[in-house]
C-alpha positions in Angstrom: -2.9 2.5 36.8 -6.3 2.5 37.8 -9.1 0.1 36.3 -12.6 1.3 35.2 -14.9 -1.4 35.6 -18.0 -1.6 32.9 -20.4 -3.9 32.2 -19.9 -5.0 28.6 -20.2 -8.6 27.8 -21.7 -11.9 29.7 -18.4 -14.4 30.3 -19.3 -18.0 31.0 -16.7 -20.5 31.5 -17.9 -24.3 31.5 -18.0 -26.3 28.6 -19.9 -29.5 28.5 -20.8 -32.5 26.3 -23.9 -34.2 25.8 -22.5 -37.8 26.6 -21.7 -37.0 30.3 -24.1 -39.2 31.7 -23.0 -42.2 29.6 -19.3 -41.9 30.8 -20.7 -41.7 34.1 -22.1 -45.2 33.9 -19.7 -47.1 32.0 -16.8 -48.4 33.9 -14.1 -48.4 31.1 -14.7 -44.4 30.4 -14.8 -42.8 34.2 -11.6 -40.8 33.0 -12.9 -37.6 31.3 -10.0 -35.4 29.4 -10.6 -31.8 30.4 -9.2 -28.8 28.3 -7.9 -26.3 29.9 -5.8 -22.9 29.5 -4.0 -20.1 31.5 -6.4 -17.5 32.8 -5.9 -16.3 36.2 -7.2 -16.6 39.0 -9.7 -19.7 36.7 -6.6 -21.8 35.5 -3.3 -21.4 36.6 -0.1 -23.6 36.6 3.6 -23.4 35.6 3.8 -23.7 31.5 7.2 -24.4 31.3 6.9 -28.0 33.1 5.8 -31.1 31.4 2.1 -32.0 31.1 3.0 -34.7 33.9 4.6 -32.6 36.1 1.9 -29.6 36.1 -0.5 -29.1 39.1 -3.3 -26.8 38.0 -5.2 -24.7 40.4 -7.9 -22.0 40.2 -11.5 -21.3 40.6 -12.3 -23.5 37.5 -9.8 -26.4 38.0 -11.8 -26.4 42.1 -15.6 -26.4 40.1 -14.6 -29.1 37.8 -13.2 -31.3 40.6 -16.7 -30.5 42.3 -18.4 -31.6 39.2 -16.3 -34.7 38.7 -17.2 -35.7 42.3 -20.7 -35.6 41.8 -20.6 -37.4 38.9 -18.3 -40.1 40.0 -15.2 -39.3 37.0 -11.8 -39.1 37.3 -10.2 -36.6 35.5 -7.4 -35.9 32.7 -6.2 -32.5 32.1 -5.6 -31.5 28.3 -3.2 -28.1 28.1 -4.0 -25.5 25.6 -2.8 -22.0 25.0 -5.9 -20.3 24.0 -9.6 -20.5 23.8 -9.4 -21.0 20.2 -7.1 -24.4 20.6 -9.2 -25.1 24.1 -12.6 -25.2 21.7 -10.6 -27.3 18.8 -9.8 -29.9 21.2 -13.1 -30.4 22.3 -14.6 -30.2 18.5 -11.9 -32.5 17.3 -12.2 -34.8 20.0 -8.9 -34.6 21.5 -10.8 -33.7 24.8 -13.8 -34.7 26.1 -15.0 -31.3 28.0 -13.3 -27.9 28.5 -13.3 -25.3 31.8 -12.0 -21.9 31.3 -12.9 -18.4 30.9 -15.0 -18.8 27.7 -17.5 -16.2 26.1 -20.6 -17.8 24.6 -21.5 -16.9 21.2 -23.9 -18.2 18.7 -21.4 -18.9 16.3 -19.8 -21.4 18.8 -22.9 -22.9 20.4 -23.0 -24.3 16.6 -20.4 -26.8 17.1 -20.0 -26.6 20.9 -22.5 -27.9 23.7 -22.4 -25.1 26.3 -23.5 -25.7 29.7 -25.9 -23.6 31.7 -23.4 -20.8 33.4 -22.1 -20.8 36.8 -20.8 -17.3 36.7 -21.2 -14.2 34.7 -19.5 -11.3 34.6 -18.5 -8.4 32.6 -15.0 -6.9 30.8 -12.9 -4.5 32.2 -11.3 -1.5 30.9 -7.7 -1.3 31.9 -5.7 2.5 31.7 -2.5 4.5 32.5 -3.9 6.8 35.2 -2.5 9.5 33.4 -4.8 8.7 30.5 -7.6 10.3 32.4 -6.8 13.8 31.7 -5.9 15.3 28.4 -3.7 18.4 28.0 -5.1 21.8 27.4 -4.0 22.2 24.1 -5.3 19.1 23.3 -8.7 19.3 24.2 -8.3 23.0 22.7 -7.5 21.4 19.3 -10.0 19.1 19.4 -12.9 21.4 20.7 -12.1 24.3 18.1 -11.7 21.4 15.5 -15.4 20.6 15.9 -16.3 24.2 15.3 -14.1 24.6 12.2 -16.3 22.4 10.0 -16.5 23.3 5.6 -20.3 24.3 6.7 -19.2 26.5 9.5 -16.5 27.8 7.4 -18.5 29.1 4.7 -21.4 30.6 6.9 -18.8 32.7 8.7 -17.4 34.0 5.2 -20.8 35.0 4.2 -21.7 37.0 7.1 -18.0 38.2 7.2 -18.6 39.7 3.8 -22.3 40.7 3.8 -21.1 42.7 7.6 -17.9 44.2 5.6 -20.3 45.8 2.6 -22.9 46.7 4.9 -20.5 48.5 7.0 -19.0 50.1 4.3 -22.1 51.2 3.2 -23.0 52.7 6.2 -19.6 54.6 6.5 -20.1 56.2 3.1 -23.2 57.6 4.2 -22.0 58.8 7.4 -20.7 62.3 7.7 -17.2 63.2 6.8 -15.9 63.7 10.2 -17.0 60.0 11.3 -15.8 58.2 8.1 -13.6 55.7 8.7 -12.9 53.7 5.3 -11.9 55.2 1.5 -15.2 56.2 -0.7 -13.8 53.8 -2.9 -15.3 50.5 -3.4 -12.7 47.9 -3.3 -9.8 50.0 -1.2 -12.8 50.8 1.1 -14.4 47.1 1.2 -10.4 46.3 2.3 -10.4 48.2 5.1 -13.7 47.6 6.3 -12.9 43.5 6.0 -9.5 44.1 8.6 -12.5 46.3 10.6 -14.6 43.5 10.8 -12.0 40.9 12.0 -10.6 43.2 14.8 -14.5 44.4 16.3 -15.2 40.7 16.5 -13.0 40.7 19.8 -11.8 44.5 20.2 -13.8 47.9 20.6 -11.7 50.1 18.3 -14.4 52.4 16.7 -15.0 56.2 16.6 -17.4 57.9 18.1 -19.7 57.5 15.1 -23.6 57.5 15.3 -26.8 56.0 14.1 -26.7 52.8 11.6 -22.4 52.5 11.8 -22.9 52.6 15.1 -25.6 50.5 15.8 -23.6 47.7 13.2 -20.2 48.3 15.3 -22.0 47.4 18.5 -23.8 44.0 17.3 -20.8 42.6 15.5 -18.8 43.1 18.3 -21.3 41.1 20.7 -21.4 38.6 18.1 -18.2 38.0 18.3 -18.3 38.3 22.4 -20.8 35.3 22.5 -19.0 32.8 20.1 -15.9 33.3 22.3 -17.9 32.9 25.4 -19.7 29.7 24.1 -16.0 28.5 22.5 -14.9 29.4 26.4 -17.4 27.8 27.7 -17.4 24.3 25.7 -13.3 24.2 26.2 -13.8 24.5 30.1 -16.4 21.7 30.5 -14.6 19.4 28.4 -11.3 19.8 30.5 -13.5 19.7 33.7 -15.0 16.2 32.5 -11.8 15.0 31.3 -10.1 15.7 35.0 -13.2 14.5 37.1 -14.1 11.5 34.8 -11.0 10.4 32.9 -10.5 10.2 28.9 -11.6 6.9 29.1 -14.5 5.8 31.3 -16.6 3.2 29.4 -16.9 1.5 26.2 -18.5 4.5 24.6 -14.9 6.2 24.7 -13.3 3.4 22.8 -14.2 3.8 19.1 -11.5 5.2 16.9 -8.9 4.9 20.1 -6.0 2.3 20.3 -7.3 -0.7 22.4 -5.3 -3.9 22.9 -7.1 -7.3 22.9 -6.1 -10.9 23.3 -6.3 -12.0 19.8 -7.9 -15.3 20.4 -10.6 -13.7 22.7 -13.9 -12.7 22.6 -13.4 -9.1 23.4 -11.4 -8.4 20.1 -14.9 -9.3 18.2 -16.9 -7.4 20.6 -14.1 -3.9 20.1 -14.3 -4.3 16.2 -17.9 -4.0 16.2 -18.1 -1.1 18.0 -15.1 0.7 15.9 -12.1 0.5 18.4 -8.8 0.5 16.5 -7.8 -3.1 18.1 -4.1 -4.2 18.9 -4.2 -7.7 19.2 -1.6 -9.2 21.7 -1.0 -12.9 22.2 -1.1 -12.8 25.8 -2.6 -10.3 28.7 0.9 -9.7 29.9 2.0 -8.4 26.4 -1.2 -6.1 26.3 -0.2 -4.7 29.8 3.5 -4.1 28.3 1.7 -2.3 25.8 -0.3 -0.2 28.1 2.7 0.8 29.8 4.9 1.6 27.1 1.9 3.8 25.9 1.4 1.9 22.5 -2.4 1.8 23.3 -4.4 3.7 25.3 -6.6 1.1 27.0 -6.5 -2.7 27.3 -10.0 -4.4 27.3 -10.4 -8.3 29.1 -12.3 -10.6 31.4 -12.8 -8.3 34.7 -11.8 -10.8 37.4 -8.8 -11.8 35.4 -7.7 -7.9 35.5 -8.6 -7.5 39.0 -6.6 -10.6 40.5 -4.0 -9.3 38.6 -3.5 -5.9 39.7 -4.1 -7.2 43.7 -1.4 -9.7 42.9 0.8 -6.9 41.7 0.2 -4.9 44.5 0.7 -7.8 46.8 4.1 -8.4 45.5 5.2 -4.6 45.4 3.9 -4.7 49.6 6.6 -7.8 49.9 9.5 -6.1 48.3 8.7 -3.0 50.3 8.8 -5.0 53.4 12.0 -6.9 52.4 13.5 -3.8 51.5 12.7 -2.5 55.4 14.3 -5.8 56.8 18.1 -5.5 58.0 20.3 -8.2 56.9 22.3 -9.7 59.9 23.8 -6.4 61.7 23.5 -4.0 58.8 21.1 -1.3 58.2 18.3 -2.4 55.7 18.1 -0.9 52.1 15.4 1.2 53.2 17.4 2.7 55.9 20.3 3.1 53.6 18.2 5.4 51.4 17.2 7.4 54.5 20.3 8.2 55.3 21.2 9.2 51.5 18.4 11.3 50.9 16.9 12.3 54.2 20.1 14.0 56.3 19.5 13.6 60.3 19.7 16.8 62.2 21.6 17.0 65.6 
């Protein structure tokens, strides 16, 4: 799985309230209720534990503790599931402040007083590694489809009709030994029609002269040029996909199946740019849909995706090290695999 980093939206994550100085001054209001939600690496805790047993850690938690120390207040954590519920807790007075990965938006600014930002970052696009290179057949179908528009088809049929009639007329006035088609119009035009289609790609004309020869050569050259242009376009498309991938930036997301957490700001952004958003409840659900090929990409906060990618890599490395360690006097799992699949020579 690869990560493609692209700056898309500014993200801010600290919500404040206007009454903070009052809390700092009055003795009976020195404990602030601070709403948080799980969001690695900003806020992390075991969601299965009861609230009094949870011990949140993370970037935002350390930041708030630093703020609380500066303004001389204590903290009571208010646990929520997502951004929407966190904002509602602050709006409804169940929390005095909130801190997590939150996007500052104009609609939220109307009902929530945001602090100045402490961290500005972009979103990231997560894709499967194989998404970067499309199959030659799919590229061929897509590129040829761009040429087969109604307008281009009408132009081609008109050109074919004119060339067919013009070639029959030129053949009619050619010497008898050089004639290719019937002198009767409908039969002759029918034969000239199939000649026109064949001559686009192959050279199968007799040694005629004059105007007929010129038409044969010109029509054949037109076919070769059209084929060369189409071949070049397809080759360029395949090269671009092989080097840069099918999804390299937010410009590649319109009309694609993209997963995003339903309650987060990236979903709104994806809807605006025309992506086919697949809402998910959690980031892990989005990653699973990506792995199962139900979506082509996943968009989420950049640092969180980087944190999880590193976490998964460390977990895999740790598991690999454990499998290489021997168990008591027995061979390790790794050693048993070597014996099974890589026979030793004497």
